[in-house]
One Martini backbone bead per residue (centre of mass of N, CA, C, O) as a GRO file, in nm:
protein
  166
    1MET     BB    1   8.356  12.980   8.484
    2LYS     BB    2   8.343  12.878   8.835
    3LEU     BB    3   8.553  12.761   9.064
    4GLY     BB    4   8.615  12.658   9.355
    5ASP     BB    5   8.856  12.670   9.600
    6GLY     BB    6   8.858  12.357   9.649
    7VAL     BB    7   9.002  12.272   9.393
    8GLU     BB    8   9.278  12.389   9.449
    9GLN     BB    9   9.320  12.252   9.723
   10ALA     BB   10   9.293  11.961   9.622
   11ILE     BB   11   9.520  11.958   9.416
   12HIS     BB   12   9.751  12.037   9.608
   13SER     BB   13   9.709  11.804   9.806
   14VAL     BB   14   9.747  11.568   9.608
   15THR     BB   15  10.032  11.646   9.511
   16MET     BB   16  10.155  11.612   9.794
   17LEU     BB   17  10.072  11.314   9.847
   18ALA     BB   18  10.238  11.201   9.597
   19VAL     BB   19  10.534  11.233   9.758
   20LEU     BB   20  10.486  11.015   9.936
   21PRO     BB   21  10.537  10.753  10.086
   22ALA     BB   22  10.363  10.461  10.122
   23ASP     BB   23  10.365  10.522  10.461
   24GLY     BB   24  10.249  10.805  10.426
   25LEU     BB   25  10.121  11.098  10.610
   26LEU     BB   26   9.865  11.359  10.629
   27SER     BB   27   9.719  11.599  10.775
   28ALA     BB   28   9.489  11.839  10.745
   29ALA     BB   29   9.645  12.052  10.905
   30ALA     BB   30   9.905  12.036  10.738
   31LEU     BB   31   9.788  12.104  10.463
   32ALA     BB   32   9.669  12.376  10.551
   33GLU     BB   33   9.928  12.508  10.644
   34PHE     BB   34  10.095  12.491  10.381
   35HIS     BB   35   9.847  12.658  10.219
   36GLY     BB   36   9.686  12.868  10.395
   37VAL     BB   37   9.421  12.719  10.509
   38SER     BB   38   9.133  12.591  10.606
   39THR     BB   39   9.070  12.306  10.768
   40SER     BB   40   8.758  12.278  10.749
   41TYR     BB   41   8.744  12.323  10.442
   42LEU     BB   42   8.940  12.098  10.356
   43LEU     BB   43   8.792  11.857  10.481
   44LYS     BB   44   8.556  11.858  10.287
   45HIS     BB   45   8.742  11.782  10.037
   46LEU     BB   46   8.870  11.526  10.150
   47GLN     BB   47   8.603  11.372  10.171
   48ALA     BB   48   8.541  11.379   9.870
   49LEU     BB   49   8.802  11.229   9.786
   50SER     BB   50   8.735  10.974   9.944
   51ARG     BB   51   8.461  10.904   9.807
   52ALA     BB   52   8.623  10.891   9.516
   53GLY     BB   53   8.908  10.731   9.566
   54ILE     BB   54   9.174  10.923   9.601
   55VAL     BB   55   9.169  10.899   9.912
   56ASP     BB   56   9.292  10.800  10.220
   57THR     BB   57   9.178  10.722  10.549
   58VAL     BB   58   9.335  10.761  10.867
   59PRO     BB   59   9.246  10.710  11.168
   60GLY     BB   60   9.324  10.914  11.424
   61PRO     BB   61   9.580  11.083  11.588
   62LYS     BB   62   9.791  10.935  11.362
   63GLY     BB   63   9.657  11.015  11.119
   64GLY     BB   64   9.535  11.056  10.768
   65TYR     BB   65   9.661  11.112  10.439
   66ARG     BB   66   9.638  10.937  10.120
   67LEU     BB   67   9.669  10.774   9.849
   68ALA     BB   68   9.462  10.532   9.674
   69LYS     BB   69   9.638  10.591   9.417
   70PRO     BB   70   9.813  10.652   9.166
   71ALA     BB   71   9.908  10.952   9.021
   72ASP     BB   72   9.870  10.832   8.715
   73GLU     BB   73   9.536  10.780   8.798
   74ILE     BB   74   9.503  11.096   8.850
   75THR     BB   75   9.294  11.347   8.756
   76LEU     BB   76   9.168  11.654   8.730
   77LEU     BB   77   8.882  11.554   8.685
   78ASP     BB   78   8.853  11.384   8.937
   79ILE     BB   79   8.879  11.624   9.133
   80VAL     BB   80   8.658  11.809   9.029
   81LEU     BB   81   8.423  11.602   9.062
   82ALA     BB   82   8.458  11.556   9.365
   83VAL     BB   83   8.406  11.862   9.446
   84GLU     BB   84   8.167  11.962   9.228
   85GLY     BB   85   8.065  11.742   9.059
   86PRO     BB   86   7.897  11.604   8.764
   87GLU     BB   87   7.776  11.848   8.679
   88PRO     BB   88   7.732  12.075   8.469
   89ALA     BB   89   7.787  12.409   8.455
   90PHE     BB   90   7.554  12.401   8.251
   91ARG     BB   91   7.192  12.460   8.306
   92CYS     BB   92   6.916  12.416   8.146
   93LYS     BB   93   6.582  12.592   8.190
   94GLU     BB   94   6.402  12.674   7.953
   95ILE     BB   95   6.337  12.998   7.908
   96ARG     BB   96   6.200  12.993   7.620
   97GLN     BB   97   5.919  12.884   7.779
   98ARG     BB   98   5.876  13.163   7.894
   99GLY     BB   99   5.683  13.409   7.986
  100PRO     BB  100   5.416  13.587   7.840
  101ASN     BB  101   5.496  13.439   7.528
  102PRO     BB  102   5.517  13.137   7.474
  103LEU     BB  103   5.594  12.885   7.299
  104PRO     BB  104   5.511  12.603   7.197
  105LYS     BB  105   5.639  12.292   7.273
  106GLU     BB  106   5.652  12.182   6.968
  107ARG     BB  107   5.897  12.397   6.902
  108PHE     BB  108   6.091  12.197   7.111
  109ASN     BB  109   6.237  11.930   6.989
  110ALA     BB  110   6.499  12.055   7.012
  111PRO     BB  111   6.762  12.146   7.147
  112CYS     BB  112   6.912  12.390   7.278
  113GLN     BB  113   7.169  12.566   7.134
  114ILE     BB  114   7.302  12.666   7.387
  115ASN     BB  115   7.326  12.398   7.531
  116ALA     BB  116   7.487  12.250   7.312
  117ALA     BB  117   7.735  12.440   7.319
  118MET     BB  118   7.801  12.408   7.622
  119LEU     BB  119   7.843  12.096   7.614
  120ARG     BB  120   8.077  12.096   7.417
  121ALA     BB  121   8.265  12.262   7.597
  122GLU     BB  122   8.263  12.067   7.836
  123ARG     BB  123   8.390  11.827   7.691
  124LEU     BB  124   8.658  11.967   7.628
  125TYR     BB  125   8.737  12.039   7.914
  126ARG     BB  126   8.731  11.749   8.028
  127ASN     BB  127   8.936  11.627   7.832
  128GLU     BB  128   9.174  11.799   7.931
  129LEU     BB  129   9.166  11.708   8.231
  130ARG     BB  130   9.203  11.399   8.161
  131LYS     BB  131   9.514  11.436   8.054
  132VAL     BB  132   9.586  11.523   8.355
  133THR     BB  133   9.806  11.434   8.596
  134VAL     BB  134   9.958  11.437   8.894
  135ALA     BB  135  10.227  11.340   8.784
  136ASP     BB  136  10.256  11.559   8.571
  137LEU     BB  137  10.266  11.798   8.762
  138ASN     BB  138  10.515  11.710   8.926
  139THR     BB  139  10.709  11.692   8.689
  140SER     BB  140  10.686  11.986   8.598
  141VAL     BB  141  10.790  12.114   8.857
  142MET     BB  142  11.070  11.967   8.867
  143GLN     BB  143  11.177  12.083   8.588
  144THR     BB  144  11.168  12.398   8.720
  145ASP     BB  145  11.336  12.344   8.961
  146ASP     BB  146  11.602  12.487   9.173
  147GLY     BB  147  11.528  12.339   9.474
  148SER     BB  148  11.325  12.506   9.654
  149ILE     BB  149  11.072  12.332   9.648
  150GLU     BB  150  11.193  12.073   9.758
  151LYS     BB  151  11.303  12.189  10.020
  152ARG     BB  152  11.038  12.287  10.137
  153GLY     BB  153  10.888  12.014  10.130
  154CYS     BB  154  11.091  11.841  10.295
  155ALA     BB  155  11.080  12.005  10.553
  156PHE     BB  156  10.779  11.970  10.606
  157LEU     BB  157  10.766  11.660  10.600
  158GLY     BB  158  10.972  11.612  10.829
  159GLU     BB  159  10.767  11.747  11.041
  160HIS     BB  160  10.457  11.611  10.941
  161MET     BB  161  10.501  11.330  10.883
  162ARG     BB  162  10.344  11.021  10.882
  163LEU     BB  163  10.293  10.686  10.980
  164LEU     BB  164  10.174  10.403  10.948
  165PRO     BB  165  10.031  10.195  11.133
  166SER     BB  166  10.113   9.865  11.248
   0.00000   0.00000   0.00000
């Protein structure tokens, strides 16, 4: 299974938004600059996160993005589904019923065993992602930080963070 680059960008952006104060905002351009990614590509994923209720968008020249709910209520699965969509990674096309000599349809009363195995794996994968929150990720990073990550982030936020308009 291969997830698009947007998943990584979205997760990093959400974890960064999670450290903002309640009235803090970051523009898409600032998030893109911090992570060294394309602003236009990141905007597409920020819009998906907004549609999913993960981030709030504050419009206008002084606007930006912030979390729509607490970081401990946002899971990795929420972000992946927002960016990639809810469809399972494997989608059975029933190719066993194709070809020059397919078996009759009545031979296929049970679901394809390959499809069943892939869906079991998908459920396990999603359950693991559901267990990890954005707050968990940030806590884990801070536990291993020697101070350099926090210093880097604070310096960037000091320069780029905006406040909610009054």
